[in-house]
KEBAVEX-30080 format. One line per 10 residues: their letters; for each residue y, x, z of N, C-alpha, C, O. Coordinates in steps of 0.05 Angstrom, whole numbers. Example, Ala and Ser with C-alpha at 12.3 -4.5 7.8 and 13.67 -1.06 7.14 Angstrom:
! KEBAVEX-30080
as) -114:264:156:-90:246:156:-66:264:156:-66:285:169  -45:257:142:-21:273:143:1:258:157:23:268:161
***
This chain:
! KEBAVEX-30080
meyrtlgrsg) 1799:2328:1895:1824:2314:1893:1826:2301:1865:1818:2312:1845  1838:2278:1865:1843:2263:1840:1872:2268:1832:1890:2268:1850  1878:2271:1806:1905:2274:1797:1912:2251:1778:1897:2245:1760  1935:2239:1783:1943:2216:1768:1969:2221:1753:1987:2236:1763  1972:2209:1730:1997:2212:1715:2019:2196:1729:2015:2173:1736  2042:2208:1732:2064:2196:1746:2080:2178:1727:2097:2189:1713  2075:2153:1728:2090:2134:1711:2087:2141:1681:2066:2150:1672  2109:2136:1667:2109:2140:1638:2119:2169:1632:2139:2173:1618  2105:2188:1644:2112:2216:1640:2086:2231:1635:2065:2218:1634  2088:2257:1631:2064:2273:1628:2056:2288:1652:2039:2305:1652
lkvsalsmgt) 2070:2283:1675:2067:2298:1699:2043:2288:1715:2041:2264:1720  2025:2306:1723:2002:2299:1739:2007:2306:1768:2015:2328:1775  2003:2286:1785:2007:2290:1814:1981:2283:1829:1966:2266:1820  1977:2297:1851:1953:2291:1867:1956:2263:1880:1978:2254:1886  1933:2250:1883:1932:2222:1893:1944:2221:1921:1954:2200:1930  1943:2243:1936:1957:2246:1961:1978:2268:1959:1972:2289:1947  2002:2263:1969:2022:2283:1971:2027:2289:2001:2020:2273:2018  2038:2313:2006:2044:2319:2034:2073:2313:2040:2091:2323:2027  2077:2297:2060:2104:2291:2070:2112:2311:2092:2096:2318:2109  2137:2320:2090:2147:2341:2109:2168:2330:2128:2185:2344:2139
fsfggegdfa) 2166:2304:2133:2184:2289:2151:2185:2301:2178:2205:2300:2193  2162:2313:2186:2159:2324:2214:2168:2353:2217:2167:2364:2239  2175:2366:2195:2184:2394:2196:2211:2396:2209:2230:2382:2200  2214:2412:2229:2241:2417:2240:2245:2404:2267:2250:2417:2287  2244:2377:2267:2247:2363:2292:2276:2363:2303:2280:2365:2327  2295:2362:2285:2323:2362:2293:2333:2333:2296:2325:2316:2280  2350:2327:2316:2361:2301:2319:2340:2280:2324:2321:2285:2339  2342:2256:2312:2324:2234:2316:2296:2242:2306:2276:2229:2315  2293:2261:2288:2267:2269:2278:2249:2281:2299:2225:2285:2295  2261:2289:2321:2245:2300:2343:2226:2279:2355:2206:2286:2368
mvarqgvkea) 2231:2253:2350:2213:2232:2359:2186:2234:2344:2166:2225:2354  2187:2246:2320:2163:2247:2304:2147:2273:2310:2123:2272:2316  2161:2296:2308:2148:2321:2314:2169:2343:2312:2191:2339:2302  2161:2367:2321:2179:2391:2320:2164:2414:2307:2163:2436:2319  2153:2410:2283:2137:2430:2271:2155:2453:2260:2173:2448:2244  2148:2477:2269:2163:2501:2259:2148:2514:2236:2129:2503:2225  2157:2538:2229:2146:2552:2205:2117:2557:2208:2101:2553:2190  2108:2568:2231:2080:2575:2235:2062:2551:2232:2042:2552:2217  2069:2529:2245:2052:2505:2244:2053:2493:2216:2033:2484:2205  2077:2493:2204:2080:2481:2177:2063:2497:2157:2051:2485:2139
rrlvdacidg) 2063:2523:2159:2047:2540:2141:2018:2533:2143:2004:2531:2122  2008:2529:2166:1980:2522:2170:1973:2495:2157:1952:2492:2144  1991:2476:2160:1986:2449:2149:1989:2450:2118:1973:2437:2104  2009:2463:2108:2013:2465:2079:1989:2479:2066:1979:2470:2045  1980:2501:2078:1956:2515:2067:1932:2497:2066:1916:2498:2047  1928:2481:2087:1905:2462:2088:1908:2441:2066:1888:2434:2053  1932:2432:2061:1936:2413:2039:1931:2425:2012:1918:2412:1995  1941:2449:2007:1935:2463:1982:1905:2467:1978:1895:2463:1957  1892:2475:2000:1863:2479:1998:1849:2453:1991:1828:2453:1979  1860:2430:2000:1849:2404:1994:1856:2393:1967:1848:2371:1960
ginlfdtanm) 1872:2408:1952:1879:2399:1925:1906:2385:1922:1913:2378:1900  1921:2382:1943:1947:2370:1942:1966:2388:1927:1968:2412:1933  1980:2377:1907:1999:2393:1891:2028:2384:1893:2045:2396:1879  2034:2364:1909:2061:2353:1911:2070:2352:1940:2056:2341:1957  2093:2365:1946:2104:2366:1973:2131:2352:1973:2149:2359:1958  2134:2333:1991:2157:2315:1991:2175:2321:2015:2165:2323:2037  2201:2323:2010:2220:2327:2031:2246:2312:2024:2247:2296:2005  2267:2318:2039:2293:2305:2033:2315:2322:2046:2310:2337:2066  2339:2320:2036:2361:2336:2047:2368:2329:2075:2379:2345:2090  2362:2304:2083:2370:2295:2109:2348:2297:2130:2353:2291:2154
yslgrseeil) 2324:2305:2123:2303:2308:2143:2310:2331:2161:2312:2354:2152  2314:2325:2186:2322:2346:2206:2346:2361:2197:2348:2385:2201  2365:2346:2184:2390:2358:2176:2387:2382:2158:2402:2401:2159  2367:2381:2140:2362:2403:2121:2341:2423:2130:2331:2439:2114  2333:2422:2156:2314:2441:2166:2287:2438:2153:2272:2457:2149  2279:2413:2147:2253:2409:2133:2252:2424:2107:2232:2436:2101  2273:2422:2091:2274:2437:2066:2272:2467:2071:2258:2481:2056  2286:2477:2091:2286:2505:2096:2258:2515:2103:2248:2535:2093  2244:2500:2120:2217:2508:2128:2198:2506:2104:2182:2525:2100  2200:2485:2089:2182:2482:2065:2187:2505:2046:2168:2516:2035
gevlegkrde) 2212:2512:2041:2218:2534:2023:2207:2560:2032:2197:2576:2016  2209:2565:2058:2198:2590:2069:2167:2591:2067:2156:2611:2060  2155:2569:2073:2125:2567:2073:2114:2570:2045:2093:2581:2041  2129:2560:2025:2119:2560:1997:2126:2585:1982:2119:2588:1958  2140:2604:1995:2145:2629:1980:2119:2642:1972:2101:2646:1988  2118:2650:1946:2094:2661:1935:2075:2641:1924:2056:2648:1910  2080:2615:1930:2062:2593:1921:2078:2573:1904:2066:2554:1894  2104:2578:1900:2121:2558:1888:2111:2548:1861:2112:2525:1855  2101:2566:1844:2093:2559:1817:2067:2544:1817:2058:2534:1796  2053:2543:1840:2028:2528:1841:2031:2499:1848:2012:2483:1845
vlisskarmr) 2055:2491:1857:2058:2464:1868:2084:2451:1857:2100:2464:1844  2086:2425:1863:2110:2410:1856:2125:2403:1882:2113:2400:1903  2151:2401:1880:2168:2394:1903:2185:2370:1895:2197:2369:1873  2185:2350:1912:2204:2328:1909:2223:2328:1933:2215:2333:1955  2248:2322:1927:2268:2320:1948:2286:2296:1942:2283:2283:1921  2306:2291:1960:2322:2267:1958:2350:2272:1966:2357:2291:1980  2368:2254:1956:2396:2254:1965:2406:2226:1965:2395:2209:1950  2426:2220:1980:2440:2195:1982:2449:2189:2011:2472:2180:2015  2432:2195:2030:2438:2188:2058:2461:2205:2068:2467:2226:2058  2474:2196:2090:2496:2210:2102:2485:2236:2114:2466:2236:2129
igngpndegv) 2499:2258:2108:2491:2285:2119:2515:2299:2132:2513:2323:2138  2536:2285:2137:2560:2296:2150:2579:2274:2157:2574:2250:2152  2603:2282:2167:2623:2262:2175:2644:2257:2155:2661:2239:2159  2644:2272:2133:2665:2268:2113:2662:2244:2095:2640:2233:2094  2683:2236:2082:2682:2212:2065:2663:2215:2041:2654:2194:2030  2657:2239:2033:2640:2244:2010:2613:2255:2018:2599:2267:2002  2606:2251:2043:2580:2262:2053:2558:2242:2052:2538:2245:2067  2560:2223:2035:2538:2204:2029:2542:2192:2001:2563:2195:1989  2522:2178:1991:2525:2164:1966:2513:2179:1943:2500:2200:1946  2518:2169:1919:2507:2181:1895:2529:2187:1875:2525:2186:1850
sryhlirece) 2553:2193:1885:2575:2202:1867:2567:2228:1854:2550:2243:1864  2580:2234:1832:2576:2260:1818:2581:2283:1837:2565:2302:1838  2602:2281:1852:2609:2302:1872:2586:2307:1891:2577:2329:1895  2576:2285:1903:2557:2287:1925:2530:2297:1914:2517:2314:1925  2521:2285:1891:2494:2292:1881:2492:2321:1872:2473:2335:1879  2512:2331:1858:2511:2358:1848:2513:2378:1872:2498:2398:1873  2530:2372:1891:2532:2389:1914:2507:2390:1930:2497:2411:1938  2495:2366:1935:2471:2365:1951:2447:2377:1937:2430:2389:1951  2445:2374:1911:2423:2387:1897:2425:2417:1899:2404:2430:1904  2448:2428:1896:2452:2457:1898:2446:2467:1926:2434:2489:1929
rslkrlrtdr) 2453:2452:1946:2447:2459:1974:2417:2458:1979:2406:2476:1992  2404:2437:1968:2375:2435:1971:2360:2458:1958:2341:2469:1969  2369:2466:1935:2356:2488:1921:2358:2514:1937:2338:2529:1938  2380:2519:1950:2383:2543:1967:2364:2541:1991:2350:2561:1998  2363:2518:2004:2345:2515:2027:2316:2518:2019:2300:2529:2034  2309:2507:1996:2281:2508:1986:2274:2535:1973:2250:2539:1967  2293:2553:1970:2288:2579:1958:2275:2577:1930:2256:2591:1924  2286:2559:1915:2275:2554:1888:2297:2549:1868:2320:2545:1876  2290:2549:1842:2310:2545:1822:2309:2517:1810:2325:2509:1793  2289:2500:1820:2287:2473:1809:2273:2455:1829:2257:2464:1845
idiyfmhewd) 2280:2430:1828:2266:2408:1842:2251:2392:1822:2263:2383:1802  2226:2388:1826:2210:2375:1805:2215:2345:1802:2216:2335:1780  2218:2332:1825:2225:2303:1825:2248:2299:1845:2245:2306:1868  2270:2289:1835:2294:2285:1852:2298:2255:1855:2304:2241:1836  2295:2246:1880:2297:2217:1886:2325:2210:1896:2338:2225:1911  2334:2187:1887:2357:2174:1899:2346:2158:1923:2332:2139:1920  2353:2168:1947:2339:2160:1972:2344:2131:1980:2329:2120:1995  2365:2120:1970:2373:2092:1977:2393:2082:1957:2407:2098:1944  2396:2056:1955:2415:2044:1937:2444:2050:1946:2449:2051:1970  2462:2054:1927:2490:2057:1932:2504:2038:1913:2507:2043:1889
gltpleemls) 2513:2015:1924:2526:1995:1907:2555:2000:1901:2567:1985:1886  2566:2021:1912:2595:2027:1907:2599:2047:1885:2621:2048:1873  2579:2063:1878:2581:2083:1857:2570:2072:1831:2548:2062:1830  2586:2072:1809:2575:2062:1783:2549:2077:1775:2547:2101:1779  2530:2062:1765:2505:2074:1757:2509:2095:1735:2495:2115:1733  2529:2090:1718:2535:2110:1697:2543:2137:1709:2535:2158:1698  2557:2136:1731:2565:2162:1744:2541:2176:1756:2537:2200:1753  2524:2160:1770:2500:2172:1782:2482:2184:1761:2474:2207:1764  2476:2169:1740:2457:2178:1720:2469:2201:1703:2454:2218:1694  2495:2201:1699:2507:2223:1685:2506:2249:1701:2501:2270:1690
aldtlvqqgk) 2510:2247:1727:2507:2270:1745:2478:2281:1744:2474:2305:1743  2459:2263:1745:2431:2271:1743:2425:2283:1716:2409:2302:1715  2437:2273:1695:2433:2285:1669:2443:2313:1668:2431:2331:1656  2466:2318:1681:2477:2345:1682:2457:2364:1696:2453:2386:1687  2446:2355:1718:2427:2371:1733:2401:2376:1717:2389:2398:1719  2393:2356:1702:2369:2360:1684:2375:2380:1663:2359:2398:1658  2399:2378:1650:2406:2396:1629:2409:2425:1639:2404:2444:1624  2417:2428:1664:2420:2454:1676:2393:2465:1686:2392:2488:1694  2372:2449:1684:2346:2458:1693:2342:2458:1723:2322:2469:1733  2360:2445:1737:2358:2444:1766:2339:2422:1776:2327:2425:1798
iryigcsnys) 2335:2401:1760:2315:2381:1767:2299:2375:1741:2310:2378:1719  2274:2366:1745:2257:2360:1722:2255:2330:1716:2257:2322:1693  2251:2314:1738:2248:2285:1735:2265:2272:1756:2272:2284:1777  2271:2246:1752:2286:2231:1772:2270:2206:1781:2254:2195:1766  2276:2198:1805:2263:2174:1816:2282:2160:1835:2303:2170:1842  2274:2136:1843:2290:2121:1863:2272:2114:1887:2248:2116:1885  2285:2107:1909:2270:2101:1933:2284:2078:1947:2309:2079:1950  2269:2059:1956:2280:2037:1972:2300:2019:1957:2318:2007:1969  2297:2018:1931:2313:2000:1914:2299:1972:1914:2275:1970:1918  2315:1951:1910:2304:1925:1904:2298:1923:1875:2305:1940:1859
gwhimkalgv) 2285:1901:1867:2277:1897:1839:2301:1897:1820:2300:1910:1799  2322:1882:1827:2345:1881:1809:2360:1907:1808:2372:1914:1787  2360:1923:1829:2372:1949:1829:2358:1967:1808:2371:1980:1792  2331:1967:1809:2316:1983:1790:2321:1975:1761:2327:1992:1744  2320:1949:1756:2323:1940:1729:2351:1945:1718:2355:1952:1695  2371:1943:1735:2398:1949:1727:2401:1979:1720:2413:1986:1699  2389:1996:1736:2390:2025:1731:2375:2032:1705:2385:2048:1689  2352:2020:1701:2337:2026:1677:2352:2016:1652:2351:2029:1631  2365:1993:1655:2381:1983:1633:2404:2002:1625:2409:2006:1601  2418:2013:1645:2439:2032:1639:2428:2057:1627:2439:2068:1608
sdlrnlprfi) 2405:2067:1637:2392:2091:1625:2387:2087:1596:2392:2104:1579  2375:2064:1589:2368:2058:1561:2392:2054:1544:2393:2064:1521  2412:2041:1554:2436:2035:1539:2453:2060:1533:2464:2063:1512  2454:2078:1553:2472:2102:1551:2456:2127:1544:2468:2149:1543  2430:2124:1540:2413:2147:1533:2415:2169:1555:2419:2192:1550  2412:2159:1580:2413:2177:1603:2385:2178:1616:2368:2161:1609  2380:2198:1633:2353:2200:1644:2344:2175:1657:2359:2159:1669  2318:2170:1655:2305:2145:1665:2287:2152:1689:2273:2172:1689  2288:2135:1709:2269:2138:1731:2240:2138:1721:2233:2121:1704  2224:2157:1730:2196:2156:1723:2179:2147:1747:2155:2142:1745
tqqihytlea) 2192:2145:1770:2177:2138:1795:2195:2124:1814:2220:2128:1814  2184:2108:1832:2198:2099:1856:2181:2105:1880:2156:2103:1879  2194:2112:1902:2180:2118:1927:2186:2095:1946:2209:2090:1952  2165:2080:1955:2169:2056:1969:2151:2055:1994:2132:2070:1996  2157:2037:2012:2139:2031:2034:2121:2008:2026:2130:1987:2019  2095:2013:2027:2075:1994:2018:2049:1999:2033:2037:2020:2029  2040:1980:2048:2015:1983:2064:2002:1956:2065:2012:1935:2056  1978:1955:2077:1964:1930:2082:1982:1912:2100:1981:1888:2096  1997:1923:2117:2014:1907:2135:2040:1899:2120:2050:1877:2125  2050:1915:2102:2075:1910:2089:2071:1908:2059:2072:1928:2044
reaeyellpi) 2065:1884:2049:2058:1880:2021:2080:1868:2005:2075:1858:1983  2105:1868:2015:2127:1855:2001:2132:1867:1973:2142:1853:1956  2124:1892:1969:2129:1905:1944:2114:1891:1921:2121:1894:1898  2094:1875:1928:2078:1862:1907:2094:1840:1893:2087:1832:1870  2115:1829:1906:2130:1808:1894:2146:1818:1869:2147:1804:1849  2158:1841:1871:2175:1851:1849:2170:1880:1842:2169:1887:1819  2168:1897:1862:2168:1926:1857:2143:1936:1842:2145:1952:1824  2120:1926:1849:2096:1934:1834:2095:1922:1806:2089:1937:1787  2102:1896:1802:2103:1886:1775:2123:1901:1757:2117:1906:1734  2146:1908:1768:2165:1924:1753:2154:1951:1746:2157:1961:1724
svdqglgvmv) 2140:1964:1764:2128:1990:1759:2108:1989:1737:2107:2006:1719  2090:1968:1737:2071:1965:1715:2085:1960:1689:2078:1973:1669  2105:1942:1689:2118:1935:1664:2136:1957:1653:2138:1960:1629  2149:1972:1670:2169:1991:1662:2159:2020:1663:2174:2039:1656  2134:2024:1671:2123:2051:1670:2133:2069:1692:2139:2093:1688  2136:2059:1717:2144:2075:1740:2119:2081:1756:2104:2063:1764  2115:2106:1762:2093:2113:1780:2101:2109:1809:2123:2118:1817  2085:2095:1824:2092:2088:1852:2083:2110:1871:2059:2117:1871  2101:2121:1886:2094:2138:1909:2099:2122:1934:2120:2109:1937  2081:2123:1953:2083:2107:1977:2089:2124:2001:2075:2143:2007
wsplaaglls) 2111:2117:2014:2117:2132:2039:2106:2116:2063:2106:2092:2064  2097:2132:2083:2085:2121:2107:2063:2101:2101:2064:2078:2110  2043:2109:2085:2022:2090:2077:2004:2080:2100:1988:2061:2097  2006:2093:2124:1991:2084:2147:2010:2070:2167:2003:2067:2191  2033:2062:2158:2053:2048:2175:2059:2063:2200:2057:2052:2222  2066:2089:2196:2073:2106:2219:2050:2108:2239:2055:2109:2263  2025:2107:2229:2002:2110:2246:1990:2084:2256:1968:2084:2267  2004:2062:2252:1994:2036:2263:1968:2027:2250:1953:2012:2262  1962:2037:2225:1938:2030:2211:1917:2052:2213:1897:2052:2198  1921:2072:2230:1903:2095:2231:1878:2090:2247:1859:2106:2246
gafgrdrspa) 1878:2068:2263:1857:2064:2282:1863:2073:2310:1848:2066:2329  1885:2087:2313:1892:2097:2340:1906:2075:2356:1907:2077:2381  1916:2054:2342:1931:2033:2356:1914:2007:2355:1897:2004:2337  1918:1990:2375:1904:1965:2376:1919:1946:2395:1940:1954:2406  1908:1922:2400:1921:1903:2418:1926:1915:2445:1946:1910:2458  1907:1931:2454:1908:1942:2481:1910:1972:2483:1904:1984:2503  1917:1984:2460:1919:2013:2461:1942:2023:2443:1946:2013:2421  1957:2042:2454:1979:2054:2440:1982:2082:2450:1989:2086:2474  1978:2103:2434:1979:2130:2444:2006:2137:2457:2027:2131:2446  2005:2150:2480:2029:2157:2494:2045:2178:2479:2069:2181:2483
ssrqaagwse) 2032:2193:2461:2045:2214:2446:2056:2205:2419:2065:2221:2403  2054:2179:2413:2062:2169:2387:2092:2168:2384:2107:2168:2404  2101:2166:2359:2130:2164:2354:2141:2137:2364:2164:2135:2372  2124:2116:2363:2132:2090:2374:2138:2092:2404:2158:2081:2413  2122:2107:2418:2126:2111:2447:2152:2126:2452:2165:2122:2473  2160:2143:2433:2185:2158:2435:2209:2142:2427:2232:2152:2430  2205:2118:2416:2228:2102:2408:2232:2098:2379:2252:2085:2371  2214:2108:2362:2217:2105:2333:2211:2076:2325:2191:2064:2335  2228:2064:2308:2226:2035:2303:2216:2027:2276:2213:2004:2270  2211:2047:2258:2201:2040:2231:2171:2043:2230:2160:2061:2243
ppirdkerlw) 2157:2026:2216:2167:2002:2202:2169:1978:2222:2155:1978:2242  2187:1959:2216:2189:1936:2234:2164:1918:2231:2154:1914:2209  2153:1909:2253:2129:1892:2253:2138:1864:2262:2146:1860:2285  2138:1845:2243:2148:1818:2249:2126:1799:2260:2133:1778:2271  2101:1806:2255:2079:1789:2264:2057:1807:2275:2040:1817:2260  2058:1812:2301:2039:1831:2313:2011:1820:2312:1992:1836:2310  2007:1794:2314:1980:1784:2313:1967:1789:2286:1944:1796:2284  1983:1786:2265:1974:1792:2238:1967:1822:2236:1946:1829:2224  1984:1840:2247:1978:1868:2247:1952:1874:2259:1935:1889:2248  1946:1863:2283:1922:1869:2297:1897:1857:2283:1875:1868:2284
aivdtltdia) 1901:1835:2269:1879:1824:2253:1872:1843:2230:1849:1846:2223  1893:1855:2218:1888:1874:2197:1874:1899:2208:1855:1909:2196  1883:1909:2231:1871:1932:2244:1842:1926:2251:1825:1943:2247  1836:1902:2261:1808:1895:2267:1791:1896:2243:1768:1906:2244  1801:1887:2220:1785:1887:2195:1781:1916:2186:1759:1923:2177  1802:1932:2188:1800:1960:2180:1778:1974:2197:1761:1989:2186  1779:1970:2223:1760:1984:2241:1732:1974:2237:1713:1990:2239  1729:1949:2231:1702:1938:2225:1690:1951:2200:1667:1960:2200  1706:1952:2179:1696:1964:2154:1691:1994:2158:1672:2005:2148  1709:2007:2172:1707:2036:2177:1681:2042:2192:1667:2061:2186
aardvsaaqi) 1675:2026:2213:1651:2030:2229:1626:2027:2212:1607:2042:2214  1626:2007:2194:1603:2003:2177:1599:2025:2157:1577:2031:2148  1621:2038:2149:1620:2060:2129:1619:2087:2142:1615:2107:2129  1622:2088:2169:1622:2113:2184:1644:2132:2175:1640:2156:2172  1668:2120:2172:1692:2135:2165:1714:2125:2183:1710:2107:2200  1738:2137:2181:1760:2129:2198:1774:2104:2186:1772:2099:2162  1788:2089:2203:1804:2067:2194:1826:2076:2175:1833:2062:2156  1837:2100:2180:1857:2111:2163:1847:2114:2134:1861:2108:2115  1823:2124:2132:1811:2127:2105:1809:2101:2090:1814:2099:2066  1801:2080:2105:1798:2053:2092:1826:2043:2083:1829:2033:2061
alawtltrpa) 1846:2046:2100:1873:2037:2093:1884:2052:2069:1896:2040:2051  1880:2079:2068:1889:2095:2045:1874:2088:2020:1885:2086:1998  1848:2085:2022:1831:2079:1999:1839:2052:1987:1840:2049:1962  1846:2032:2004:1856:2006:1994:1882:2010:1978:1884:2000:1956  1900:2025:1989:1926:2029:1976:1923:2043:1949:1938:2037:1930  1904:2061:1947:1900:2076:1922:1889:2058:1900:1889:2066:1876  1879:2034:1906:1869:2016:1886:1891:1998:1874:1886:1984:1855  1915:1999:1885:1936:1980:1877:1949:1987:1851:1950:2011:1844  1960:1968:1837:1972:1973:1811:1995:1993:1812:2012:1992:1830  1995:2012:1793:2016:2031:1788:2018:2053:1810:2035:2071:1807
vsslvvggls) 2002:2052:1830:2003:2072:1852:1994:2099:1841:1971:2102:1831  2011:2119:1843:2004:2147:1834:1997:2165:1858:1978:2181:1855  2012:2163:1880:2008:2182:1902:2017:2170:1928:2037:2156:1929  2002:2176:1949:2009:2168:1976:2020:2192:1991:2007:2212:1993  2044:2189:2002:2057:2211:2017:2048:2210:2046:2057:2192:2061  2030:2228:2054:2019:2227:2081:2030:2250:2097:2035:2272:2088  2035:2244:2123:2042:2265:2142:2020:2269:2162:2000:2255:2161  2024:2288:2180:2003:2293:2200:2012:2314:2219:2030:2330:2214  1998:2314:2242:2004:2333:2263:1983:2354:2266:1986:2373:2281  1961:2351:2250:1939:2371:2252:1925:2374:2225:1927:2357:2208
veqfqdniaa) 1912:2396:2222:1896:2401:2198:1875:2379:2196:1869:2370:2174  1863:2372:2218:1841:2352:2218:1851:2325:2207:1837:2311:2193  1876:2317:2214:1887:2292:2204:1890:2293:2173:1883:2274:2159  1900:2315:2163:1903:2318:2134:1876:2318:2120:1872:2305:2099  1857:2332:2132:1830:2333:2120:1817:2305:2119:1804:2297:2099  1821:2290:2140:1811:2262:2141:1824:2245:2120:1811:2230:2106  1850:2248:2117:1865:2232:2097:1856:2240:2069:1852:2222:2052  1852:2266:2064:1844:2275:2037:1817:2263:2029:1812:2257:2006  1800:2260:2049:1773:2249:2043:1775:2220:2033:1756:2210:2020  1797:2206:2038:1800:2178:2029:1801:2176:1999:1794:2155:1988
vdlkltseel) 1809:2198:1985:1811:2197:1956:1784:2192:1943:1783:2178:1922  1763:2201:1955:1736:2198:1944:1722:2173:1954:1699:2168:1946  1735:2158:1971:1722:2134:1983:1728:2110:1965:1751:2103:1960  1707:2098:1955:1709:2074:1937:1701:2049:1952:1678:2047:1961  1719:2031:1956:1713:2006:1970:1699:1986:1952:1704:1986:1928  1681:1970:1963:1667:1950:1948:1686:1926:1943:1707:1924:1955  1678:1909:1924:1694:1886:1918:1696:1867:1943:1716:1855:1947  1674:1866:1958:1674:1850:1982:1693:1861:2003:1707:1846:2016  1693:1887:2006:1712:1900:2025:1741:1895:2017:1758:1890:2033  1746:1899:1991:1773:1894:1981:1782:1865:1986:1805:1860:1992
erlnlvsrlp) 1764:1847:1982:1770:1819:1986:1776:1813:2015:1795:1798:2021  1761:1824:2033:1766:1820:2062:1794:1830:2069:1809:1817:2083  1800:1854:2059:1827:1865:2065:1849:1849:2053:1870:1846:2065  1845:1840:2029:1865:1824:2015:1870:1798:2031:1893:1791:2035  1849:1784:2039:1853:1758:2052:1866:1760:2079:1881:1743:2087  1860:1782:2094:1871:1784:2121:1900:1793:2120:1915:1790:2140  1909:1804:2098:1936:1816:2097:1954:1803:2076:1978:1809:2076  1944:1785:2060:1959:1773:2038:1983:1758:2049:1982:1744:2069  2006:1761:2035:2031:1747:2043:2032:1720:2030:2017:1713:2012  2051:1703:2040:2054:1676:2028:2060:1677:1998:2073:1695:1989
ylypywhqhn) 2051:1657:1984:2056:1655:1955:2083:1642:1952:2086:1618:1950  2104:1659:1950:2132:1650:1949:2139:1638:1922:2126:1643:1902  2160:1621:1922:2172:1612:1897:2187:1635:1884:2200:1651:1899  2187:1639:1858:2176:1622:1837:2147:1628:1830:2136:1617:1811  2134:1645:1846:2107:1654:1839:2086:1632:1840:2068:1631:1823  2088:1615:1861:2068:1593:1862:2071:1574:1838:2052:1563:1828  2096:1571:1830:2101:1553:1807:2090:1566:1781:2079:1552:1764  2094:1592:1778:2082:1607:1755:2052:1605:1756:2039:1602:1735  2041:1608:1780:2011:1605:1783:2001:1578:1773:1980:1577:1760  2016:1557:1778:2008:1531:1770:2011:1526:1740:1995:1512:1728
fakdrfcagd) 2031:1538:1727:2038:1530:1700:2040:1552:1679:2044:1546:1656  2038:1578:1688:2044:1599:1668:2021:1619:1666:2025:1639:1652  1999:1615:1679:1978:1636:1680:1968:1644:1653:1960:1667:1649  1968:1625:1634:1957:1632:1607:1977:1649:1591:1970:1657:1569  2000:1654:1602:2020:1670:1588:2029:1695:1604:2050:1706:1599  2013:1703:1624:2019:1726:1640:2015:1752:1625:1997:1755:1608  2033:1772:1630:2029:1799:1620:2018:1817:1643:2014:1807:1665  2014:1842:1638:2003:1860:1658:2020:1862:1683:2010:1863:1705  2047:1861:1679:2065:1862:1702:2061:1837:1720:2062:1840:1744  2058:1814:1708:2053:1790:1724:2028:1792:1740:2027:1785:1764
walhtfyedv) 2007:1802:1728:1981:1804:1742:1981:1824:1765:1964:1822:1782  2001:1842:1765:2003:1861:1788:2008:1846:1814:2001:1856:1835  2018:1822:1812:2020:1804:1836:1998:1783:1836:1984:1780:1856  1996:1768:1814:1980:1744:1814:1950:1749:1816:1935:1731:1824  1941:1772:1809:1913:1779:1812:1903:1773:1840:1880:1765:1844  1919:1778:1860:1911:1776:1888:1912:1747:1899:1908:1742:1923  1918:1728:1881:1919:1699:1888:1902:1682:1870:1905:1658:1868  1884:1696:1855:1868:1681:1836:1849:1660:1849:1841:1641:1836  1843:1664:1874:1825:1645:1888:1840:1620:1897:1828:1601:1905  1867:1621:1894:1883:1598:1904:1883:1576:1882:1888:1582:1858
gkv) 1877:1552:1890:1878:1530:1871:1907:1523:1865:1926:1537:1873  1911:1500:1852:1939:1492:1846:1954:1488:1872:1944:1474:1890  1977:1500:1874:1993:1499:1899:2010:1474:1900:2024:1470:1920
***
């Protein structure tokens, strides 16, 4: 296993993290899986054996049951691993049962700690943007939790570029805790993060954690133009991630399977290995239904793609060169910083637009 520094911190995280989205199977999460304690313990042990040191959950996964199962499974192992959890999403019917208010964050953190059977959460994510709560209130509440020792680091998830920069600005201005990471959706199929989120991460020192790096299994090799597993979450009605261009998706899958066949590995390993080469990426949060799936994913960490393979994958999946980036490509390349190159590197073959 490879361990990477998480953003502008001293924390080392495994290049793959284990996602516990499938623990519990309560409510809509039953479309993904219904993993109980026994099955979860087997999968967690396999991940620890494979060198994974970070386990990711959230207060709303299966209405808190995911945290409960993870807490039970990690008893006796807690000091060997890191735990990340999240708050923000609605978890009840009351007016204060969602958001990032001081009331909600402190209450939800304390509830998560009880479910996880621990005294601290190593990385606490704001699960989604809340435009109604002042950032000063959110960051002050997180500062309180840090000072109390209940959380170690903070991160954001599913923020836009301006949301992140506004939050970082308030942190710096008010001397409040600063995000060290963002958890985002980013795959060969979904490369929108390259426009703003990856450049911000490089420039501002945020370690990127990627959720659903195989696009809910669509990039695993199990799906194709004429094949879709009957047992998949998509077959059960799960709609994330949205696929807006299916022909583009299948062209990407074709390229993945071609490269995988030549290397005698799985398409999933090729997709994960590609993502691990991207700017600022620290860890990929992977889920799975079997020990074999996790073992296959873990093997991707040691897989090094050639420049030719990377170029094939880039060209089949690259998104349009949007404004103002094409204009910058034409007139500003000699003044780019590292953050700029986090996007523009992948368009260097493009002539003047």
